[in-house]
N, C-alpha and C positions, 0 to 999 in steps of 0.2 A: 166122447168125451165126456166126463164129468164136468159136471154146469157146479156153480156155486155164486153164491149171491150173501154179501156180508154188507151190514149198515153198523160201523161202529161212531159213537161219541164220545166227544172226549171233551168237557170240561174243565180251561183252564184261567187258573186265574192270572191273567195275565193281561197288557191291551192287543186290542185286534192287531195292531201292525206288527209288532214284534211276531207274534203268533205265527201270521199270516207269513211273512219277513222267512222264517225257520224253516213252512213246510215250501214255500217256494225256492226257497237254494238246496234244490233235492241236492246240489255235489257236495254239501257238509252233512247230510245225513250218518254217513258214518261216523263221526265224531261224537254225539250223542243216542244216536236207537244204534244198538249193538247188536240188531237181527242184519243191517244193510250192512255187508262185508266189502262192498265194492260196488263205488258207479263213475260212470265214463260216461264225458259225454261225447256224442257220436256227432252231432250234428249241432250248431247254435238256434237255429231256427230264424226267424224277423227280428227285429228290435223288440217286439213286447214275446217273443218268444216262442211264438203261434211254429211247428213245426217241428221245434226242438226235438232232437232223439236223443233219449239217456241211455243206459245199459245196464241196467240194476241186478246186482248177485245177492241174495239173501239168505238167512239160515236160521232156522227154528230150533226149536223143540226138537225135533226127530229128528231120525238119522240121514237128510239129504238135504242140497241145495238147490235154490231153483233159480234161471237165471231169467230175464226175459227184457225185451224195450220198450220204452214206453214213448209213442210221440205226443208231444204237447197239439192238445186239439184247443183248449180253449185257455187263457189266461186270465184276466182279471185281479189284480192286486185287493185284498181286502175283502175280497165276493168266493170267487171259484177259480179253480185249478183241474182239469180236464185233464187225459191223457188213454192212449189207444196203447194196448198190451199186445204185442204180437212175441212169439216164442215158448217157451216153456209155460206162459201162461196167455191167453189171448181174451180179452173183451177189454170193458174200460174199466177208468179209474175217475173219481171225482169229488175232490174234496174242497165242500160250502164253510164258510166261514161266518158268524154269525156274532153281531157286539153285544153283549149282555153285562156291559161294564158292573162289576171290575172282574167278570169273568167272558172271555170266549167259549163260543160255541165254535167245533169241527165238529162236522159231518161228514164221514168218507164214507164213501158208496161204490163197492168193489165186486164187480160183475163177472165174472172168466171163468172158463170152462181150462180144464190142462190138454197139455199135447203129449205128453209123455207118457207111454205105454201104458206102464206098469200101473201109473198113479189111475189113467183110466177103467185098467182090471178091478183093480183093486177102490175104486171109488165110492160102488155101495157098500161096500164093507167096511169101509175105512173114513167113510165120511164123516163120524164123529170127531175120531180123530185129527184131521185134516183141517176140521171148523175148530177146536179147542189148540192147534197149531196157530190158525190165525190168528185168533183168539187172545194168545201169549207174546204175538209178534206186536198187535197192536197195545196191546196193555205194557210191553219193552217201550217202544213208540211211545206213547202221552208220559210214562215214568219220566223217561227222556228226556224230553221236551221241557216239563218241568224243573226237572235238575238244567237244564240250558240256559230257561228263565230264570232261573233261580226264582223259584214260585212256588205254589202247589197247586196237583190237580184235582181239583173237588171232584170230581164226576166220571164216569166211563161206563157206559154202556154198550149191549150186544146185541145184530137182534139179527 
């Protein structure tokens, strides 16, 4: 399996609560994040959202879609949202939020491996394309969030 580790940092000129709320409400992502084609709630989880199971379908700039589930492992509003991915990608994703008024810093860590045979076979050669695609998806998410919140994206970095 091809393994990937991505870190993306968004700097959004918006209050922490607004940014955190938008990320925590993943059912609404398709309305502002154009790469998210569909989000289905499979299981609501407990009252804090722990154990919630969501199915995502994503489409980046390359000619394929990815569908995978995310099970919420940790959910602390205004601080962190972490999930376990299963399906066409397996691994963990974690959103961290920091208030640096008037800017909110969002750090997303995505540690996954691919399960699709063609991706695993092409992984060593296609890694730069997969990385570019991921970075474009994250850029469009940051830009979409800024539009949703009627504010500015003041910084974006990938590593």
